[in-house]
Residue, then its C-alpha position, 0 to 999 in steps of 0.5 A: m579543444n581538450d576541455e571539449i573532448h573531455q566532456d564528451v567522453l563524460s557524457t558519452s561514460s554517464s549514457q554508456e551507464f544509465e543504458m548498463n543500469r536500465f538493461k539490468t533493472k529491467k532484466s532484474l524485475p520479473a523475478l522482484l515481482i514474483v517475490f512480492t507477489l508472494a509476500t503482498l497477496m498475504i496481506q489481502c488474504f489477512n485483511l479478509v480473514y483475520a476475524n476468523i483467525g482471531e475467532s479461532m484462537h478466542m480473541s475479540a475482534n478488536t484484538s484480531a483486527l490487530l493482525s491487520t492494522v499493526p503488519g499494515i504500520i509495520l509495512g509503512v515504515v519499512c518501506m520509508l527504510y528501504d526507499t531510502l537505502c535503495d539510494y545507495i544500497s546494493p538492490k541484490k544484497m537488499t532483495l537477498w536480506g528481504v527474501s532471507a526475513l520473508v522466509l522466516g516469518s513466514l516459518l515463524g507464523f507456520f510453527a507458532a500458530t497456536n499463539f496469536w502474539l507470536v502469529l503478529v509477530a511473524r506477520m510483521i517479520q513477514v511484511a518487513g522482509g516482503q516489501v524489500t523487492g517492492s522498495v527496490f522495483l519502484v526505486m530502481t524503476v524511477k532512477y534507472l529507466t526512461n520517463r516513458e518506461k518509468a509510467i509502464y512499470i510503474g503500471v505493471f507494479n500496480a497491476v501486480y499488487y492487485l493480482a497478488a491481492a486476488l490470489g490473497v482473497f482467493a487463499g483466504g477463501w479456502i480456510t473454511n477447508i484447509p488449516w490457515k497456518f499453511l497460509f503462512l508457507i506461501p511466501t517459502f517459495s520465493l526461495f526457487v526466484v533466489p537464484w535469478i535475484i543473484r544474477d541479474t539484480p544489479d550489485i551498485s551502492i554508493k556512499g549515502s546519508k544517514i537514515d533518520v532512525i529516531g524520526i521513522i521511530i516517532f512517527a511509526i508510534f504517532a502512526l500505531l498510536i491513532a490506529i490503537v486508539f479506534s480499537y481502544p478509545s481512551w483518553e489516555l491515548v489520544i494525549a499521548i497521540v497529541l503529545v507525540g504529534v508535537i514532538f515530530v512536528a518539532y522534530v521536523a523543524k529542528g533536526q539534523n537531517p529528518f526524512i521529512t524535511s522542512k523543506l518538503v514540507k514547504n514544497s507546495a506541489f509535493m504536499g498536495v500530492w501527499l494529501l490526495l494520497v493520504l484522501f484516496y487511499l484511506f480505506n484502501y484496506a478497508t474494501t476487502p473486509i467489508y465484503q466478509v460482513i456482507g457476506d455474513n449478513d446475507h448467509i454467504s459462503l466465505l470462499v464465495v466472497s473470495w471468488c468474487l473479490t478474487a475477480v475484483n481484484l483481477v479487474s483492477a489488474i488488468v486495468g493496472i497494466f494499462s495505466g501507465p497507457i492511460v496516463h500517457q494519454l490521458g496525463r495526470y491530472g485527467t487520470m486522477i479526475w476519472s479515477g475519482i469520479a470512479m470511486v465516488i460512483g462505486f461507494v454511493a451506488s454500492a451504499l444504495f443498493i446494499h440490499a441488491s444481489f451480491w453480484l451487482l455489489t461486485v460489479m460496483a466494487c469493480i469500479f471503485m478498485a478501478g479508480i484506487t488502481v487506476v489512481y496510484t501511478p499518477i500519484y507516484d509520479a507526481a510525487a517524484a516530479a514535485v522534487p529533486e531527482s536526487e530525492n526520488g528514493r526519499a519521496i517514493g518512500i514517504c509515500d510507500l510509508t503514507l500509503n501503507v500507515t494511512s490504509s491501517i489507520g483507516m481500516a482501524m477506523y472501519n472497525a471501531c465504525l462497525a463496532n458503534p452501535q450508533f453507527l448501526k442504527h440509522g441507514l440513509f434512503g431507507i437502508s434497514g436492518v442488518a445492512i445499515g452498518s455497510s451501508n454508512m461505511f460505503w457513504v463515509m468511503a464516498a464522501f473521503s473520496l468525493v473530498a479527494l475529487i475536490l481537492t484534485f481540481i484545487f491542486r491541478k498546479a501541483i498534479v501536472k508539474k514536470 
């Protein structure tokens, strides 16, 4: 009898603790989203205007692209670190540290705007600090909210990302009217919500295991070399990529506590979802700058292009808000199928009608971006469901790392394709002139999306796994 009473007390205590953490989490999430928005809008802002900034500083196109690709890889690395740290370090302390780094990077970028390499360092510090709130939001959502709330809040998070993207391309469009260095000051407004963060963010911490810094660094070097080789191709870099890749595989197999364990690699459900994440998001970053190229070819001002892309991202934000209910209604598998179909249709139509009006291309962008937006929620939900609850932070971290690194590598591939004269020579289905490159790029995006759609059918069991 005493044992039964003891078990009831423990159950009640555990339930009360969960509800208390759930209450604190829901109360703190809006402040986290505000900082995340201010930090994230810089990503799409620089994705749109990195070429303009590089040109103003007399840098080559390949060098200018580093303003987009390198911070993206840094973003992926810190995602992995933060999502793992969130399993046992106080979210409040992490968030305050992140805001501090975000503001420091912003001020450095503003005051060092005449030096390209300092601007690049400033962007790296910005993304490293700004991502803290995103990681804290996701991990707290997965750990402390109910299953129904998880889908809703992940959908809201996804919507806020695209709202931030809309604000970013809108801000980027104004660099023809104002000095671009003022863009760096936008994230400093996050200081206004620091009191809110201090008051409401949970201060929960437990003893955790060591972080696999070595493994993450090896992976980061591997990804960085892949991104660089597209901008500066050489046999030396290819050999270096192979060597670092072999080292990483050996480390995963023999390391004491690698962030990607051999057990996780053998988890077919998780690895299937991981591969789909790679394919669905490979050209995520490239969907913004390609419209600047189209605008230049059609003599459309950057401001008009930014207005159109703002509309596209607002549509994505609206879709993101409803992605939770959509997943609840259609399930992960059904949602991913429709997402893949939307992406294929949007990319193929853009490739075929590249000579049509810019407004029609904007509509096509709304279609494929809606697909990219909606697929985020079921992929992350499926990844978390494929591992034990105690490893949710690790799973989310690997997904964040993969998404950002993959998107950066896709951005490097995009720049390499458009810089290749052979890629610009022959268009499909009668496409000619300056539009050949953009049309061919859309075909490449469509091909990867089609492969992702086919593999979604193949990995159905992994996606629907509870």
